[in-house]
A tleap script that builds the chain and sets N, CA, C and O, in Angstrom:
source leaprc.protein.ff14SB
mol = sequence {
  NMET SER SER HIE ASN LYS ALA PRO GLU VAL
  TYR ASP GLY VAL SER THR SER ASP VAL PRO
  SER ALA GLY PHE GLY TRP SER ARG THR PRO
  ARG THR GLY THR GLN ILE ALA GLY TRP GLY
  SER VAL PHE ILE LEU LEU ALA TYR ASN PHE
  GLY ASN HIE GLN GLY HIE VAL GLU THR VAL
  PHE LEU ALA ILE PHE ALA ALA LEU ILE ALA
  ILE GLY LEU LEU ILE HIE ALA PHE GLN PRO
  LYS LEU SER GLN VAL ARG THR LEU THR GLY
  ARG ASN LYS PRO GLU ASN HIE VAL GLU PRO
  ASP TRP MET TYR GLU GLN LYS THR LEU GLY
  GLY GLU TYR ALA GLU LEU SER ASP ALA GLU
  LEU ARG ALA LEU ASN ILE ASP PRO ALA ARG
  VAL GLU HIE LEU ARG VAL ALA PRO SER LYS
  LYS LYS ALA ILE GLN CASN
}
set mol.1.N position { 107.232 161.106 128.282 }
set mol.1.CA position { 107.916 160.160 127.438 }
set mol.1.C position { 108.742 160.919 126.414 }
set mol.1.O position { 108.347 161.982 125.936 }
set mol.2.N position { 109.854 160.374 126.098 }
set mol.2.CA position { 110.712 161.007 125.103 }
set mol.2.C position { 110.618 160.241 123.784 }
set mol.2.O position { 110.355 159.039 123.752 }
set mol.3.N position { 110.838 160.969 122.720 }
set mol.3.CA position { 110.788 160.366 121.402 }
set mol.3.C position { 112.181 159.869 121.017 }
set mol.3.O position { 113.194 160.429 121.435 }
set mol.4.N position { 112.208 158.826 120.226 }
set mol.4.CA position { 113.492 158.304 119.756 }
set mol.4.C position { 113.962 159.040 118.509 }
set mol.4.O position { 115.091 158.844 118.060 }
set mol.5.N position { 113.112 159.877 117.953 }
set mol.5.CA position { 113.483 160.618 116.753 }
set mol.5.C position { 114.283 161.855 117.124 }
set mol.5.O position { 113.924 162.595 118.040 }
set mol.6.N position { 115.375 162.066 116.395 }
set mol.6.CA position { 116.172 163.260 116.635 }
set mol.6.C position { 115.508 164.448 115.966 }
set mol.6.O position { 114.910 164.316 114.898 }
set mol.7.N position { 115.612 165.592 116.587 }
set mol.7.CA position { 115.078 166.809 115.990 }
set mol.7.C position { 115.939 167.186 114.782 }
set mol.7.O position { 117.166 167.145 114.869 }
set mol.8.N position { 115.315 167.554 113.654 }
set mol.8.CA position { 116.120 167.895 112.475 }
set mol.8.C position { 116.927 169.173 112.702 }
set mol.8.O position { 116.460 170.120 113.335 }
set mol.9.N position { 118.135 169.173 112.175 }
set mol.9.CA position { 119.009 170.343 112.241 }
set mol.9.C position { 119.233 170.846 110.825 }
set mol.9.O position { 119.118 170.082 109.867 }
set mol.10.N position { 119.553 172.133 110.686 }
set mol.10.CA position { 119.752 172.727 109.374 }
set mol.10.C position { 121.189 173.225 109.267 }
set mol.10.O position { 121.649 174.004 110.103 }
set mol.11.N position { 121.892 172.769 108.232 }
set mol.11.CA position { 123.260 173.186 107.951 }
set mol.11.C position { 123.301 173.757 106.538 }
set mol.11.O position { 122.967 173.060 105.580 }
set mol.12.N position { 123.701 175.000 106.398 }
set mol.12.CA position { 123.808 175.669 105.102 }
set mol.12.C position { 122.517 175.548 104.298 }
set mol.12.O position { 122.562 175.360 103.083 }
set mol.13.N position { 121.386 175.651 104.952 }
set mol.13.CA position { 120.104 175.605 104.270 }
set mol.13.C position { 119.620 174.217 103.916 }
set mol.13.O position { 118.632 174.090 103.193 }
set mol.14.N position { 120.284 173.153 104.399 }
set mol.14.CA position { 119.875 171.788 104.109 }
set mol.14.C position { 119.534 171.108 105.430 }
set mol.14.O position { 120.347 171.088 106.354 }
set mol.15.N position { 118.335 170.555 105.511 }
set mol.15.CA position { 117.877 169.909 106.725 }
set mol.15.C position { 118.397 168.481 106.805 }
set mol.15.O position { 118.535 167.804 105.786 }
set mol.16.N position { 118.684 168.025 108.024 }
set mol.16.CA position { 119.110 166.643 108.196 }
set mol.16.C position { 117.948 165.680 107.985 }
set mol.16.O position { 118.169 164.474 107.870 }
set mol.17.N position { 116.714 166.184 107.932 }
set mol.17.CA position { 115.580 165.329 107.581 }
set mol.17.C position { 115.650 164.935 106.121 }
set mol.17.O position { 115.282 163.818 105.756 }
set mol.18.N position { 116.125 165.855 105.276 }
set mol.18.CA position { 116.238 165.574 103.849 }
set mol.18.C position { 117.531 164.852 103.507 }
set mol.18.O position { 117.523 163.889 102.739 }
set mol.19.N position { 118.646 165.315 104.074 }
set mol.19.CA position { 119.968 164.737 103.804 }
set mol.19.C position { 120.611 164.452 105.154 }
set mol.19.O position { 121.088 165.374 105.814 }
set mol.20.N position { 120.633 163.184 105.576 }
set mol.20.CA position { 121.175 162.881 106.900 }
set mol.20.C position { 122.621 163.322 107.097 }
set mol.20.O position { 123.021 163.608 108.226 }
set mol.21.N position { 123.412 163.385 106.035 }
set mol.21.CA position { 124.820 163.762 106.175 }
set mol.21.C position { 125.041 165.253 105.953 }
set mol.21.O position { 126.167 165.659 105.665 }
set mol.22.N position { 124.016 166.073 106.077 }
set mol.22.CA position { 124.163 167.510 105.828 }
set mol.22.C position { 125.142 168.155 106.809 }
set mol.22.O position { 125.790 169.143 106.464 }
set mol.23.N position { 125.260 167.619 108.013 }
set mol.23.CA position { 126.167 168.177 109.000 }
set mol.23.C position { 127.633 168.068 108.604 }
set mol.23.O position { 128.463 168.844 109.079 }
set mol.24.N position { 127.959 167.112 107.739 }
set mol.24.CA position { 129.340 166.937 107.300 }
set mol.24.C position { 129.701 167.860 106.153 }
set mol.24.O position { 130.875 167.966 105.799 }
set mol.25.N position { 128.714 168.537 105.558 }
set mol.25.CA position { 128.977 169.453 104.467 }
set mol.25.C position { 129.033 168.797 103.108 }
set mol.25.O position { 129.498 169.413 102.149 }
set mol.26.N position { 128.566 167.549 102.997 }
set mol.26.CA position { 128.628 166.840 101.729 }
set mol.26.C position { 127.461 167.181 100.826 }
set mol.26.O position { 127.452 166.761 99.669 }
set mol.27.N position { 126.496 167.908 101.294 }
set mol.27.CA position { 125.295 168.135 100.502 }
set mol.27.C position { 125.389 169.362 99.608 }
set mol.27.O position { 124.440 169.667 98.886 }
set mol.28.N position { 126.478 170.052 99.639 }
set mol.28.CA position { 126.612 171.198 98.734 }
set mol.28.C position { 128.018 171.223 98.162 }
set mol.28.O position { 128.975 170.773 98.791 }
set mol.29.N position { 128.117 171.758 96.960 }
set mol.29.CA position { 129.407 171.893 96.299 }
set mol.29.C position { 129.842 173.342 96.419 }
set mol.29.O position { 129.071 174.234 96.064 }
set mol.30.N position { 131.047 173.611 96.906 }
set mol.30.CA position { 131.468 175.004 97.041 }
set mol.30.C position { 131.637 175.667 95.670 }
set mol.30.O position { 132.255 175.106 94.766 }
set mol.31.N position { 131.078 176.864 95.537 }
set mol.31.CA position { 131.119 177.560 94.251 }
set mol.31.C position { 132.540 177.943 93.859 }
set mol.31.O position { 132.910 177.834 92.690 }
set mol.32.N position { 133.330 178.385 94.815 }
set mol.32.CA position { 134.701 178.793 94.468 }
set mol.32.C position { 135.547 177.589 94.068 }
set mol.32.O position { 136.365 177.691 93.154 }
set mol.33.N position { 135.365 176.467 94.726 }
set mol.33.CA position { 136.108 175.260 94.360 }
set mol.33.C position { 135.757 174.784 92.955 }
set mol.33.O position { 136.626 174.333 92.209 }
set mol.34.N position { 134.489 174.885 92.603 }
set mol.34.CA position { 134.063 174.516 91.251 }
set mol.34.C position { 134.685 175.440 90.223 }
set mol.34.O position { 135.145 174.984 89.176 }
set mol.35.N position { 134.706 176.732 90.507 }
set mol.35.CA position { 135.279 177.692 89.564 }
set mol.35.C position { 136.787 177.465 89.391 }
set mol.35.O position { 137.293 177.489 88.269 }
set mol.36.N position { 137.495 177.246 90.490 }
set mol.36.CA position { 138.948 177.037 90.410 }
set mol.36.C position { 139.263 175.771 89.618 }
set mol.36.O position { 140.123 175.791 88.737 }
set mol.37.N position { 138.574 174.669 89.923 }
set mol.37.CA position { 138.824 173.413 89.212 }
set mol.37.C position { 138.440 173.525 87.743 }
set mol.37.O position { 139.136 172.992 86.878 }
set mol.38.N position { 137.339 174.211 87.453 }
set mol.38.CA position { 136.893 174.362 86.069 }
set mol.38.C position { 137.838 175.189 85.231 }
set mol.38.O position { 138.183 174.798 84.116 }
set mol.39.N position { 138.264 176.333 85.754 }
set mol.39.CA position { 139.185 177.175 84.977 }
set mol.39.C position { 140.553 176.520 84.849 }
set mol.39.O position { 141.246 176.721 83.852 }
set mol.40.N position { 140.945 175.744 85.842 }
set mol.40.CA position { 142.183 174.975 85.727 }
set mol.40.C position { 142.080 173.946 84.606 }
set mol.40.O position { 143.037 173.735 83.860 }
set mol.41.N position { 140.919 173.308 84.489 }
set mol.41.CA position { 140.702 172.342 83.406 }
set mol.41.C position { 140.725 173.021 82.045 }
set mol.41.O position { 141.289 172.481 81.093 }
set mol.42.N position { 140.120 174.196 81.945 }
set mol.42.CA position { 140.148 174.939 80.677 }
set mol.42.C position { 141.589 175.270 80.304 }
set mol.42.O position { 141.982 175.101 79.150 }
set mol.43.N position { 142.376 175.737 81.259 }
set mol.43.CA position { 143.784 176.080 81.007 }
set mol.43.C position { 144.576 174.851 80.546 }
set mol.43.O position { 145.373 174.938 79.612 }
set mol.44.N position { 144.355 173.713 81.202 }
set mol.44.CA position { 145.077 172.491 80.832 }
set mol.44.C position { 144.677 172.037 79.429 }
set mol.44.O position { 145.539 171.635 78.648 }
set mol.45.N position { 143.381 172.094 79.094 }
set mol.45.CA position { 142.939 171.702 77.755 }
set mol.45.C position { 143.568 172.592 76.683 }
set mol.45.O position { 143.969 172.112 75.623 }
set mol.46.N position { 143.649 173.880 76.966 }
set mol.46.CA position { 144.266 174.781 75.991 }
set mol.46.C position { 145.782 174.579 75.929 }
set mol.46.O position { 146.386 174.777 74.875 }
set mol.47.N position { 146.396 174.193 77.035 }
set mol.47.CA position { 147.839 173.943 77.044 }
set mol.47.C position { 148.197 172.692 76.250 }
set mol.47.O position { 149.321 172.575 75.763 }
set mol.48.N position { 147.258 171.751 76.111 }
set mol.48.CA position { 147.512 170.546 75.319 }
set mol.48.C position { 147.694 170.859 73.836 }
set mol.48.O position { 148.198 170.018 73.092 }
set mol.49.N position { 147.302 172.033 73.400 }
set mol.49.CA position { 147.489 172.394 71.988 }
set mol.49.C position { 148.958 172.526 71.625 }
set mol.49.O position { 149.313 172.389 70.454 }
set mol.50.N position { 149.807 172.784 72.586 }
set mol.50.CA position { 151.241 172.920 72.325 }
set mol.50.C position { 151.894 171.562 72.557 }
set mol.50.O position { 152.159 171.162 73.691 }
set mol.51.N position { 152.139 170.884 71.476 }
set mol.51.CA position { 152.726 169.557 71.600 }
set mol.51.C position { 153.259 169.097 70.263 }
set mol.51.O position { 153.517 169.903 69.369 }
set mol.52.N position { 153.422 167.797 70.138 }
set mol.52.CA position { 154.026 167.267 68.938 }
set mol.52.C position { 153.004 166.669 67.975 }
set mol.52.O position { 153.371 165.837 67.146 }
set mol.53.N position { 151.736 167.067 68.056 }
set mol.53.CA position { 150.751 166.498 67.141 }
set mol.53.C position { 150.809 167.216 65.786 }
set mol.53.O position { 151.081 168.413 65.703 }
set mol.54.N position { 150.540 166.432 64.719 }
set mol.54.CA position { 150.660 166.951 63.356 }
set mol.54.C position { 149.341 167.553 62.855 }
set mol.54.O position { 149.334 168.636 62.270 }
set mol.55.N position { 148.238 166.856 63.083 }
set mol.55.CA position { 146.948 167.318 62.555 }
set mol.55.C position { 146.267 168.301 63.488 }
set mol.55.O position { 146.760 168.628 64.567 }
set mol.56.N position { 145.108 168.761 63.023 }
set mol.56.CA position { 144.370 169.747 63.817 }
set mol.56.C position { 143.087 169.171 64.408 }
set mol.56.O position { 142.284 169.909 64.980 }
set mol.57.N position { 142.884 167.849 64.275 }
set mol.57.CA position { 141.690 167.234 64.867 }
set mol.57.C position { 141.728 167.391 66.383 }
set mol.57.O position { 140.715 167.723 66.999 }
set mol.58.N position { 142.881 167.155 66.982 }
set mol.58.CA position { 143.013 167.311 68.427 }
set mol.58.C position { 142.779 168.748 68.849 }
set mol.58.O position { 142.157 169.011 69.878 }
set mol.59.N position { 143.279 169.675 68.050 }
set mol.59.CA position { 143.131 171.094 68.368 }
set mol.59.C position { 141.660 171.486 68.383 }
set mol.59.O position { 141.220 172.217 69.269 }
set mol.60.N position { 140.904 171.005 67.411 }
set mol.60.CA position { 139.472 171.329 67.338 }
set mol.60.C position { 138.741 170.775 68.557 }
set mol.60.O position { 137.973 171.488 69.202 }
set mol.61.N position { 138.983 169.493 68.873 }
set mol.61.CA position { 138.291 168.904 70.018 }
set mol.61.C position { 138.696 169.563 71.326 }
set mol.61.O position { 137.839 169.802 72.176 }
set mol.62.N position { 139.961 169.861 71.510 }
set mol.62.CA position { 140.403 170.531 72.741 }
set mol.62.C position { 139.765 171.910 72.873 }
set mol.62.O position { 139.346 172.299 73.963 }
set mol.63.N position { 139.688 172.650 71.769 }
set mol.63.CA position { 139.086 173.987 71.807 }
set mol.63.C position { 137.591 173.901 72.092 }
set mol.63.O position { 137.059 174.714 72.849 }
set mol.64.N position { 136.904 172.922 71.494 }
set mol.64.CA position { 135.459 172.772 71.731 }
set mol.64.C position { 135.194 172.418 73.193 }
set mol.64.O position { 134.333 173.021 73.834 }
set mol.65.N position { 135.934 171.440 73.721 }
set mol.65.CA position { 135.733 171.061 75.121 }
set mol.65.C position { 136.070 172.212 76.071 }
set mol.65.O position { 135.356 172.430 77.049 }
set mol.66.N position { 137.128 172.937 75.800 }
set mol.66.CA position { 137.503 174.078 76.645 }
set mol.66.C position { 136.421 175.161 76.574 }
set mol.66.O position { 136.095 175.773 77.591 }
set mol.67.N position { 135.869 175.401 75.394 }
set mol.67.CA position { 134.811 176.416 75.251 }
set mol.67.C position { 133.542 175.994 75.983 }
set mol.67.O position { 132.902 176.819 76.636 }
set mol.68.N position { 133.170 174.716 75.882 }
set mol.68.CA position { 131.976 174.236 76.589 }
set mol.68.C position { 132.130 174.362 78.103 }
set mol.68.O position { 131.208 174.798 78.793 }
set mol.69.N position { 133.288 173.982 78.608 }
set mol.69.CA position { 133.525 174.104 80.051 }
set mol.69.C position { 133.512 175.573 80.464 }
set mol.69.O position { 132.959 175.919 81.508 }
set mol.70.N position { 134.121 176.445 79.644 }
set mol.70.CA position { 134.151 177.877 79.972 }
set mol.70.C position { 132.749 178.468 79.976 }
set mol.70.O position { 132.427 179.275 80.847 }
set mol.71.N position { 131.909 178.082 79.019 }
set mol.71.CA position { 130.522 178.581 78.987 }
set mol.71.C position { 129.776 178.111 80.234 }
set mol.71.O position { 129.054 178.887 80.860 }
set mol.72.N position { 129.951 176.840 80.592 }
set mol.72.CA position { 129.311 176.329 81.808 }
set mol.72.C position { 129.786 177.048 83.051 }
set mol.72.O position { 128.992 177.308 83.956 }
set mol.73.N position { 131.056 177.372 83.114 }
set mol.73.CA position { 131.591 178.088 84.283 }
set mol.73.C position { 131.070 179.518 84.345 }
set mol.73.O position { 130.811 180.035 85.432 }
set mol.74.N position { 130.917 180.156 83.203 }
set mol.74.CA position { 130.364 181.521 83.199 }
set mol.74.C position { 128.900 181.514 83.626 }
set mol.74.O position { 128.470 182.385 84.381 }
set mol.75.N position { 128.140 180.546 83.152 }
set mol.75.CA position { 126.735 180.426 83.590 }
set mol.75.C position { 126.695 180.175 85.092 }
set mol.75.O position { 125.878 180.764 85.800 }
set mol.76.N position { 127.573 179.302 85.582 }
set mol.76.CA position { 127.627 178.994 87.013 }
set mol.76.C position { 128.039 180.218 87.832 }
set mol.76.O position { 127.531 180.432 88.933 }
set mol.77.N position { 128.960 181.021 87.291 }
set mol.77.CA position { 129.453 182.183 88.033 }
set mol.77.C position { 128.407 183.278 88.147 }
set mol.77.O position { 128.326 183.948 89.177 }
set mol.78.N position { 127.603 183.472 87.105 }
set mol.78.CA position { 126.618 184.557 87.109 }
set mol.78.C position { 125.210 184.088 87.440 }
set mol.78.O position { 124.250 184.847 87.310 }
set mol.79.N position { 125.093 182.861 87.860 }
set mol.79.CA position { 123.796 182.327 88.265 }
set mol.79.C position { 123.362 182.993 89.569 }
set mol.79.O position { 124.174 183.143 90.482 }
set mol.80.N position { 122.088 183.395 89.670 }
set mol.80.CA position { 121.644 183.996 90.931 }
set mol.80.C position { 121.709 182.972 92.067 }
set mol.80.O position { 121.530 181.773 91.851 }
set mol.81.N position { 121.965 183.461 93.259 }
set mol.81.CA position { 122.145 182.574 94.403 }
set mol.81.C position { 120.854 181.857 94.790 }
set mol.81.O position { 120.879 180.660 95.077 }
set mol.82.N position { 119.730 182.568 94.802 }
set mol.82.CA position { 118.422 181.989 95.094 }
set mol.82.C position { 118.425 181.108 96.339 }
set mol.82.O position { 117.985 179.959 96.292 }
set mol.83.N position { 118.913 181.639 97.432 }
set mol.83.CA position { 119.007 180.840 98.650 }
set mol.83.C position { 117.637 180.406 99.156 }
set mol.83.O position { 117.518 179.362 99.797 }
set mol.84.N position { 116.590 181.203 98.872 }
set mol.84.CA position { 115.268 180.796 99.330 }
set mol.84.C position { 114.792 179.557 98.595 }
set mol.84.O position { 114.016 178.781 99.153 }
set mol.85.N position { 115.230 179.345 97.362 }
set mol.85.CA position { 114.835 178.158 96.620 }
set mol.85.C position { 115.599 176.948 97.129 }
set mol.85.O position { 115.033 175.858 97.216 }
set mol.86.N position { 116.870 177.115 97.466 }
set mol.86.CA position { 117.674 175.983 97.916 }
set mol.86.C position { 117.249 175.485 99.289 }
set mol.86.O position { 117.538 174.337 99.625 }
set mol.87.N position { 116.578 176.295 100.092 }
set mol.87.CA position { 116.172 175.852 101.418 }
set mol.87.C position { 114.774 175.252 101.418 }
set mol.87.O position { 114.309 174.788 102.460 }
set mol.88.N position { 114.099 175.248 100.285 }
set mol.88.CA position { 112.755 174.708 100.208 }
set mol.88.C position { 112.804 173.192 100.295 }
set mol.88.O position { 113.560 172.552 99.563 }
set mol.89.N position { 112.003 172.611 101.187 }
set mol.89.CA position { 111.953 171.162 101.325 }
set mol.89.C position { 110.501 170.713 101.297 }
set mol.89.O position { 109.582 171.531 101.276 }
set mol.90.N position { 110.317 169.444 101.297 }
set mol.90.CA position { 108.975 168.890 101.333 }
set mol.90.C position { 108.343 169.023 102.703 }
set mol.90.O position { 107.163 168.709 102.861 }
set mol.91.N position { 109.084 169.475 103.691 }
set mol.91.CA position { 108.560 169.580 105.052 }
set mol.91.C position { 108.163 171.005 105.430 }
set mol.91.O position { 107.764 171.250 106.568 }
set mol.92.N position { 108.265 171.940 104.502 }
set mol.92.CA position { 107.857 173.306 104.802 }
set mol.92.C position { 106.337 173.369 104.896 }
set mol.92.O position { 105.639 172.912 103.991 }
set mol.93.N position { 105.837 173.917 105.956 }
set mol.93.CA position { 104.402 174.051 106.174 }
set mol.93.C position { 104.112 175.496 106.554 }
set mol.93.O position { 104.976 176.175 107.110 }
set mol.94.N position { 102.894 175.977 106.259 }
set mol.94.CA position { 102.531 177.320 106.710 }
set mol.94.C position { 102.528 177.396 108.236 }
set mol.94.O position { 102.407 176.383 108.925 }
set mol.95.N position { 102.659 178.587 108.732 }
set mol.95.CA position { 102.665 178.767 110.180 }
set mol.95.C position { 101.321 178.341 110.761 }
set mol.95.O position { 100.277 178.607 110.165 }
set mol.96.N position { 101.338 177.685 111.913 }
set mol.96.CA position { 100.165 177.171 112.617 }
set mol.96.C position { 99.438 176.079 111.833 }
set mol.96.O position { 98.241 175.871 112.035 }
set mol.97.N position { 100.140 175.383 110.946 }
set mol.97.CA position { 99.527 174.302 110.176 }
set mol.97.C position { 99.359 173.079 111.066 }
set mol.97.O position { 100.282 172.695 111.784 }
set mol.98.N position { 98.185 172.472 111.018 }
set mol.98.CA position { 97.919 171.249 111.763 }
set mol.98.C position { 97.622 170.162 110.737 }
set mol.98.O position { 96.660 170.260 109.975 }
set mol.99.N position { 98.444 169.145 110.724 }
set mol.99.CA position { 98.259 168.042 109.770 }
set mol.99.C position { 97.066 167.200 110.199 }
set mol.99.O position { 96.979 166.815 111.365 }
set mol.100.N position { 96.141 166.906 109.285 }
set mol.100.CA position { 94.989 166.072 109.650 }
set mol.100.C position { 95.437 164.667 110.035 }
set mol.100.O position { 96.464 164.177 109.564 }
set mol.101.N position { 94.668 164.039 110.881 }
set mol.101.CA position { 94.948 162.655 111.262 }
set mol.101.C position { 94.336 161.764 110.184 }
set mol.101.O position { 93.181 161.349 110.284 }
set mol.102.N position { 95.129 161.479 109.153 }
set mol.102.CA position { 94.612 160.791 107.979 }
set mol.102.C position { 94.142 159.378 108.305 }
set mol.102.O position { 93.159 158.909 107.732 }
set mol.103.N position { 94.826 158.696 109.212 }
set mol.103.CA position { 94.420 157.329 109.552 }
set mol.103.C position { 93.056 157.320 110.237 }
set mol.103.O position { 92.213 156.473 109.942 }
set mol.104.N position { 92.845 158.257 111.147 }
set mol.104.CA position { 91.559 158.330 111.843 }
set mol.104.C position { 90.442 158.675 110.865 }
set mol.104.O position { 89.359 158.091 110.914 }
set mol.105.N position { 90.714 159.631 109.972 }
set mol.105.CA position { 89.683 160.025 109.004 }
set mol.105.C position { 89.371 158.885 108.045 }
set mol.105.O position { 88.222 158.726 107.632 }
set mol.106.N position { 90.373 158.088 107.684 }
set mol.106.CA position { 90.111 156.960 106.799 }
set mol.106.C position { 89.285 155.900 107.509 }
set mol.106.O position { 88.368 155.330 106.918 }
set mol.107.N position { 89.598 155.631 108.766 }
set mol.107.CA position { 88.862 154.606 109.510 }
set mol.107.C position { 87.416 155.020 109.792 }
set mol.107.O position { 86.522 154.174 109.816 }
set mol.108.N position { 87.185 156.321 110.006 }
set mol.108.CA position { 85.835 156.796 110.344 }
set mol.108.C position { 85.119 157.432 109.166 }
set mol.108.O position { 84.018 157.959 109.323 }
set mol.109.N position { 85.727 157.389 107.993 }
set mol.109.CA position { 85.175 158.006 106.781 }
set mol.109.C position { 84.812 159.466 107.018 }
set mol.109.O position { 83.711 159.905 106.685 }
set mol.110.N position { 85.726 160.191 107.581 }
set mol.110.CA position { 85.534 161.617 107.815 }
set mol.110.C position { 86.417 162.432 106.894 }
set mol.110.O position { 87.293 161.883 106.226 }
set mol.111.N position { 86.201 163.721 106.851 }
set mol.111.CA position { 87.032 164.622 106.061 }
set mol.111.C position { 86.984 164.300 104.582 }
set mol.111.O position { 85.905 164.229 103.994 }
set mol.112.N position { 88.149 164.102 103.973 }
set mol.112.CA position { 88.261 163.816 102.542 }
set mol.112.C position { 87.661 162.456 102.177 }
set mol.112.O position { 87.285 162.241 101.025 }
set mol.113.N position { 87.569 161.554 103.123 }
set mol.113.CA position { 87.097 160.203 102.846 }
set mol.113.C position { 85.571 160.086 102.910 }
set mol.113.O position { 85.032 159.029 102.582 }
set mol.114.N position { 84.868 161.130 103.318 }
set mol.114.CA position { 83.415 161.062 103.483 }
set mol.114.C position { 82.682 160.950 102.156 }
set mol.114.O position { 81.598 160.369 102.111 }
set mol.115.N position { 83.228 161.479 101.089 }
set mol.115.CA position { 82.535 161.525 99.808 }
set mol.115.C position { 82.963 160.423 98.845 }
set mol.115.O position { 82.614 160.484 97.666 }
set mol.116.N position { 83.705 159.423 99.302 }
set mol.116.CA position { 84.208 158.395 98.394 }
set mol.116.C position { 83.107 157.453 97.947 }
set mol.116.O position { 82.219 157.103 98.724 }
set mol.117.N position { 83.173 157.043 96.682 }
set mol.117.CA position { 82.217 156.079 96.154 }
set mol.117.C position { 82.643 154.675 96.568 }
set mol.117.O position { 83.709 154.472 97.150 }
set mol.118.N position { 81.769 153.700 96.248 }
set mol.118.CA position { 82.108 152.316 96.585 }
set mol.118.C position { 83.369 151.863 95.861 }
set mol.118.O position { 84.202 151.166 96.440 }
set mol.119.N position { 83.511 152.252 94.606 }
set mol.119.CA position { 84.695 151.856 93.836 }
set mol.119.C position { 85.961 152.469 94.436 }
set mol.119.O position { 86.997 151.808 94.506 }
set mol.120.N position { 85.882 153.719 94.864 }
set mol.120.CA position { 87.052 154.366 95.474 }
set mol.120.C position { 87.393 153.735 96.814 }
set mol.120.O position { 88.570 153.620 97.156 }
set mol.121.N position { 86.386 153.324 97.580 }
set mol.121.CA position { 86.651 152.632 98.841 }
set mol.121.C position { 87.321 151.287 98.586 }
set mol.121.O position { 88.241 150.905 99.309 }
set mol.122.N position { 86.865 150.566 97.559 }
set mol.122.CA position { 87.491 149.286 97.230 }
set mol.122.C position { 88.938 149.487 96.784 }
set mol.122.O position { 89.798 148.651 97.062 }
set mol.123.N position { 89.206 150.594 96.093 }
set mol.123.CA position { 90.579 150.880 95.663 }
set mol.123.C position { 91.497 151.083 96.870 }
set mol.123.O position { 92.700 150.838 96.781 }
set mol.124.N position { 90.939 151.525 97.987 }
set mol.124.CA position { 91.709 151.692 99.221 }
set mol.124.C position { 91.653 150.439 100.099 }
set mol.124.O position { 92.056 150.472 101.261 }
set mol.125.N position { 91.147 149.327 99.532 }
set mol.125.CA position { 90.993 148.061 100.258 }
set mol.125.C position { 90.061 148.195 101.457 }
set mol.125.O position { 90.297 147.605 102.511 }
set mol.126.N position { 89.006 148.975 101.281 }
set mol.126.CA position { 87.982 149.128 102.317 }
set mol.126.C position { 86.694 148.549 101.742 }
set mol.126.O position { 86.220 148.997 100.698 }
set mol.127.N position { 86.129 147.557 102.420 }
set mol.127.CA position { 84.884 146.951 101.975 }
set mol.127.C position { 83.735 147.913 102.304 }
set mol.127.O position { 83.524 148.232 103.474 }
set mol.128.N position { 82.993 148.379 101.296 }
set mol.128.CA position { 81.910 149.337 101.558 }
set mol.128.C position { 80.851 148.789 102.512 }
set mol.128.O position { 80.231 149.564 103.240 }
set mol.129.N position { 80.628 147.484 102.528 }
set mol.129.CA position { 79.621 146.908 103.424 }
set mol.129.C position { 80.051 147.033 104.890 }
set mol.129.O position { 79.205 147.159 105.775 }
set mol.130.N position { 81.357 146.999 105.145 }
set mol.130.CA position { 81.839 147.070 106.526 }
set mol.130.C position { 81.766 148.483 107.096 }
set mol.130.O position { 81.735 148.653 108.315 }
set mol.131.N position { 81.738 149.494 106.235 }
set mol.131.CA position { 81.714 150.883 106.719 }
set mol.131.C position { 80.413 151.585 106.366 }
set mol.131.O position { 80.333 152.812 106.421 }
set mol.132.N position { 79.378 150.802 105.998 }
set mol.132.CA position { 78.094 151.398 105.619 }
set mol.132.C position { 77.484 152.200 106.772 }
set mol.132.O position { 76.841 153.222 106.532 }
set mol.133.N position { 77.671 151.763 107.994 }
set mol.133.CA position { 77.118 152.476 109.151 }
set mol.133.C position { 77.792 153.837 109.371 }
set mol.133.O position { 77.235 154.694 110.058 }
set mol.134.N position { 78.978 154.041 108.799 }
set mol.134.CA position { 79.678 155.321 108.954 }
set mol.134.C position { 79.310 156.328 107.874 }
set mol.134.O position { 79.568 157.522 108.031 }
set mol.135.N position { 78.720 155.872 106.796 }
set mol.135.CA position { 78.399 156.746 105.672 }
set mol.135.C position { 77.102 157.489 105.953 }
set mol.135.O position { 76.188 156.957 106.584 }
set mol.136.N position { 77.035 158.715 105.481 }
set mol.136.CA position { 75.850 159.555 105.658 }
set mol.136.C position { 74.965 159.378 104.433 }
set mol.136.O position { 75.440 159.511 103.305 }
set mol.137.N position { 73.705 159.086 104.635 }
set mol.137.CA position { 72.769 158.909 103.528 }
set mol.137.C position { 72.533 160.248 102.833 }
set mol.137.O position { 72.637 161.292 103.476 }
set mol.138.N position { 72.210 160.245 101.507 }
set mol.138.CA position { 71.999 161.511 100.782 }
set mol.138.C position { 70.898 162.383 101.380 }
set mol.138.O position { 71.018 163.608 101.349 }
set mol.139.N position { 69.820 161.793 101.928 }
set mol.139.CA position { 68.751 162.608 102.527 }
set mol.139.C position { 69.243 163.288 103.809 }
set mol.139.O position { 68.841 164.412 104.107 }
set mol.140.N position { 70.102 162.617 104.557 }
set mol.140.CA position { 70.664 163.208 105.775 }
set mol.140.C position { 71.655 164.320 105.433 }
set mol.140.O position { 71.777 165.296 106.173 }
set mol.141.N position { 72.362 164.171 104.310 }
set mol.141.CA position { 73.304 165.198 103.888 }
set mol.141.C position { 72.588 166.514 103.619 }
set mol.141.O position { 73.055 167.583 104.010 }
set mol.142.N position { 71.440 166.417 102.940 }
set mol.142.CA position { 70.683 167.631 102.640 }
set mol.142.C position { 70.156 168.276 103.910 }
set mol.142.O position { 70.133 169.501 104.026 }
set mol.143.N position { 69.731 167.448 104.868 }
set mol.143.CA position { 69.231 167.978 106.129 }
set mol.143.C position { 70.355 168.641 106.919 }
set mol.143.O position { 70.136 169.651 107.588 }
set mol.144.N position { 71.561 168.071 106.841 }
set mol.144.CA position { 72.702 168.641 107.567 }
set mol.144.C position { 73.116 169.958 106.924 }
set mol.144.O position { 73.463 170.907 107.627 }
set mol.145.N position { 73.084 170.027 105.574 }
set mol.145.CA position { 73.500 171.226 104.886 }
set mol.145.C position { 72.507 172.373 105.071 }
set mol.145.O position { 72.910 173.536 105.089 }
set mol.146.N position { 71.234 172.067 105.205 }
set mol.146.CA position { 70.211 173.127 105.372 }
set mol.146.C position { 70.148 173.575 106.756 }
set mol.146.O position { 69.353 174.455 107.085 }
savepdb mol mol.pdb
quit
């Protein structure tokens, strides 16, 4: 039988499981394009100082905005690439990892669900009376551990 789920593909370190449109290149911003647009904006803001304005309020605001953008661009330019961090997803698992069958363990009160109290079972919408036959009595637990 074949599965209807497509196998995830990775484009530029982004999985299609995380971002379905990763194949189109929309999931990342090009660093050079950001730098070119940013420095162009700084140049335009500084060029606005040459005009017919009388006061210096505009000059102060233009200089502050240009300086803030320039500082952000310098931080962006010298930021470490850290490609291993950008490829980290919620689906990364250690090699040979086997995911537990959580539904089966919940239904049979095995694994992590074996030690739940009555209140915790009720919080999971499980009636403790219906699963009493699956629970191990404390005297049996000691016998199993010894």
